[in-house]
N, C-alpha and C positions, 0 to 999 in steps of 0.2 A: 679476597677480597674483600669491600664491600660496602651491603649494600640495604637503602632503604626500602620496606614492602611492605605499604597501606597492608591492611589485614578489615575484607568486609566481608562481614561472614554472614548478615542477613538474617534468614527468614525460618523457622520451621526446625529442620537436617541441618540446617548451615554450619550451626554453631559447635554442632558433633562434629562436624568433618573437618571443617576448619583445625578445633582441636588437634586433631591428626597429621593434617596438611602441614604445624609450622610445629607440629612434635621433630616429622621428617627435614622440614629445612632446618632444623637445633642438632638433630644429629650431626647429617651435614655438613656444618659450620664449626665440628667440632670435631669431626672426623677427619676432615682440612685444612684447616686452620681459617675462615671467613666469619667475615663479623655480618649477624643479617640483624638488624633495624628495627621493627615495630611500630606501624602505630594503625590502631584499630582507629575503627567511625562506624558510623551507624550507616543502615539504607533498609529499603524497601518498606514491608509490613511497619518492625522495627523503628523505622526513622519516622512512620507514619505516626505511631501512637506515642513518639516521645514530640516530636518538630510539626507535625502537622506535613512532610516532604522526602520524599521515598530515595531524593538520594541531596542533600542542601547544603550548602552552598558549604559549610563545612568539613563537608562527606569530600568535595569536587579540591579543595584546597589540599584534603592530607594526598590527596590522588596525584595531584599535582608536583605536589616537597617531594613522593616518592621514587623509586628506582622502578618502582612493582606494583603493580596490583596483585594479590591474589583474592581472587573470591570465594562467595558458598556457592548464595542460592539463594531467592525473593521470592514470596509468595506466598497468600494466605487463604484459609479457607470460606475466614468473614467476606472477602475481598471478593472471592471469585463466587461465592453462593448472591455476591446483591452485584446486577449488571451495571447500575446503577448507581455506582460509586466515582463521587467526580474525581477520587481519587487515589491509586491504584497501585499498588507494589509495584506492576512489572514497569508503570511506565518513570521509575526510578532509574532501571536497566538502561530503557531507552533516551535517560537523557544522559545518565552517566557515557553510552559510546557515543551521542552527538557530543556534547560537549568535550571529552577526550579525543573527538575521531578517530577513533578508532575504526577504522572503514572495511576492515580485511580478518573475519572468523576464519584460523585452519581448525578444523578438527578429522584428524588421524583417525585414522580405522583400523586396528590391528588384531587380528583373533586369537588367543590362546589358546594355543592346543589343549591343553587339560581341558577348558570349555566351553571346543568345540561339543560336546550334545548341552549342553545348557541353550545355544542358538535351536527357534525352529526350524528352522533351514534345513538341509542336506548336511550329512560329511561334504564329501566328493562339491558340493559349491563354495563354501566357507574355507575351511582348510586352507591360508596361506593366503587369505586376503588379507591387499593390505595397499588402504588410499588417503588420501585426504581429501576432504571435501574444505572448498575456500569461496564459505559465504559471505556478499557483502552486505555493510553491515548500519546504513545511518541512509541508506536510500529505499525509494520505493514508498511502498504504500505504508510500509509501519510509518512512515517523516512524510506522506503528501498530506496534501490536505484533505481534512474530514469531515462527513454531515453527519448528521441523522434526526430524525425525530418519531413520532409514533408513524408516520407511514412513509418515508423515505430516508435510505441511509447514501454513504458509498466515503468509500478511500481511495486517495488518488495513488494511482501510479508514475511517479516519476524519474526518472533518471538523465542527467546531464550527459556529456563528451568526458568533464574531466573524471568525472564520476567513474563511471565504469573505463576509460583509461589506466588507473590508478589501480583498482584491483582485480585488471585484469596483467598487468606490470608483473603481482605480485604473482600471476597464476603459471606465467611462464615462466617465470624467475625458478619459483618452486620445479616447475618437472623440471629442470634443469637440473637438480641435484636430486632428484632423483631417476625413475623411466621414462624420459622425455615423450611424456605421452601428456596430452590435457585435452580434457572433455569439457566443451562450452555445453553447460547442459538451459534453453532456453525454450520459450514458445511459438520464436519469432512469426508461423502461421499465422497466428493470430490476431498477435498483443504487439501495437505499432512501441513501444518501450520494447522487446524481448530483439526486437528487430534490427534496433538502432544497436545494439548489443549486439548483434552477429553481425552485422558490418563492423562495426569496430571493430572485432577481432581477428577481421577476416582482415584491415587492414593493416593489424595488426601481426598477424601470421609471417607474413617475408620476413621482419625482422629475426625474426625464429627457430631459424629454417633446421637447425639442429631436434625442435621440436615437434613431433607427429601431433597435429589440432582437427578432431576431429565435432560435429556439432552434432546433439541431440536432444528432442524437444522433452518435455519434463517429462512427459506421462509413459514416453517408451524411456528414459531414463529412470522412470522410478522406481519400473517391470527389471529394470537392467541389472540397476544394483542388484536389488534381491537374488534374481536369475543367471546373475554372467557376475557377481560381486570384483572377481579376479583380472576382467575386464579392465578394472578402473584401475588408477592410475592417481594425478590429479584433475579433481573437476571443480567447475568454478560454474559459479550461477550467482542469480540475484538475491535481495534479502526474502522475501516468502519463499520465493521454492526451496531457497539454503535451509531453511528452518524446517523445513515439514524431511527434506533428502536428510538433514542429518539424522533429525530422528530417529526417520525406517531407519537404518543404519547400524539402530544395538539391535534386530533383529539376527545382525550377521551376529555379532559381539558377543547373546544371551546377555548385558544387560546393559543400557544407560549408565548403572551404578561401577562400568572401568571403562569412559567413557572425557581423553579432559577437553580442554580445548583454549584455543589461543585468541584474545585480540587483540588487533596492534593501527600501529595509526599516523597520526600528528602527535602525540605527548606518551605518558608513560601507556608504556605495553601492558596488557590485563589478561589471571589466569584462569580457566576456571573450567568443572565440571560439569556437561555437557544437561547432567540430570537437575528437578526442578527442587520443589523445598520439603516436600514430601509433610506435607503438614500432620497427618495424619498416622507418622511414627515420630515428631518431633518428641527429644525427649528418653525414649526409649533401649536406646543403645542398640537399636536394629542396621541403620544404614549403612550401609557399602561406605565406607573411607577414601581406599581403590582412585574414583577418579579426581577426588581433590587433593590426593599425593599425584600421582598421574600431569596432572598441574603445577604439583609445585615444581614433577623435573621436567618439565616444558619450558616451565619461569627461568631454570639454571642451567638450561643450554641454550635457553636465546639472546644470556649474557656472557658464553662461550665454556663455560664450567659442564665439559660431553663428559667427562669422568663420574665426575656427582651426577647430575640427569641417570648417567648408563649404572650407578647402582643403586640410584633407587628404584632404576624399571626393576634390574636384575632383583633386590630384594623384593617388591613385589611379586614377582612372575616366582622365585620360590614358596612365596607364601601361598598360590594359589597351587602351585604343587606339591608343598605339605596340608594339603587343608585345611588352612584358617583362612577360614573363608565367611563371610556373614549369610545369616541363614537362604536368600533369595538364589544365592549360587552355591551350595555348598551343594555336597556328592550324600546321596540317601543313608543315610545312618552314623553320615560323620559331626564330630564335635560342633557343639556351638558354639560358635565365637558371636561374639559382638561388638561394638563398630571400634570402643578403643584394644580388648584385644589384639584385631586388628592388626593398628595400630601401633600398637608397645612388640609385638613379633616387628613386622616391618623396621624400627628404632630399630630393636637388640637386635636382628640382622647388619644393619648400618653396625654400629656399633662394634660389633665380636667380628668382623671383616678385617 
């Protein structure tokens, strides 16, 4: 298969983990006889520094030309520490989602048995947890009308029926491919926008009689994700709630450095780790590349390359079992491996499989 992939390394640790993700894709291409063509483009603080725009038109054009986008992370301390900055790296991420029509963010949450001890939660709670969070990505407060002065500020939480219907359709259909259990998370007892979500979900529910559908307020869901993670199969929710819940799930896996994601919609699909840019660690060969590598696996599987994706996942699992891990997930007394060393070990595993 021939694929054209836009590479957006971004800021902080992004370029380091991206190098390992591309290295794994190259190993897969060689092993299975595929041809992957890459086009690099700028985003985030790096793009602001170069052209004053965190998602310039040239980058958008590169994404539109591609079959898929492999993205790393954006963010820089000089913007984090300046709330008055008129242009911010994260605006580029929002612009990319909007312009590419990426309305469905898919974040799988899966535990690795050899890393259960890294979770702050009890073994009996998290072992065997396996669910997916589907977050609406281009609506809600993140994109609604905004205002701020020295005395008053607001963010408008707006959703339309078509926006809600299309994300619920993704969720119902994904539940059909898994354990046929969908949980709709909202705040319908308080928010009008959530009541519309629940109304439309109730209207759509009869079209999916093979899916067990339940409804949960976000405050209850945020508790049960940590106390009963094995209850869930597919969760669907709006933009803000999804952002918070998906970061919370790192308590289940033991590290955000293990969580990949995909963003799907109208145009080019995007694949990215859920962790941030961690600018404090940039250039230090400390960052965990596994989420980036697993995002590459999701990219392969999106195009039907399931054996290829399975081999990447097998290699990742083998690296963890062999204690080839970056410091934040390494066992006590284990050898020290950096970003490069972990990526190289996985590439070597693929090459010799």
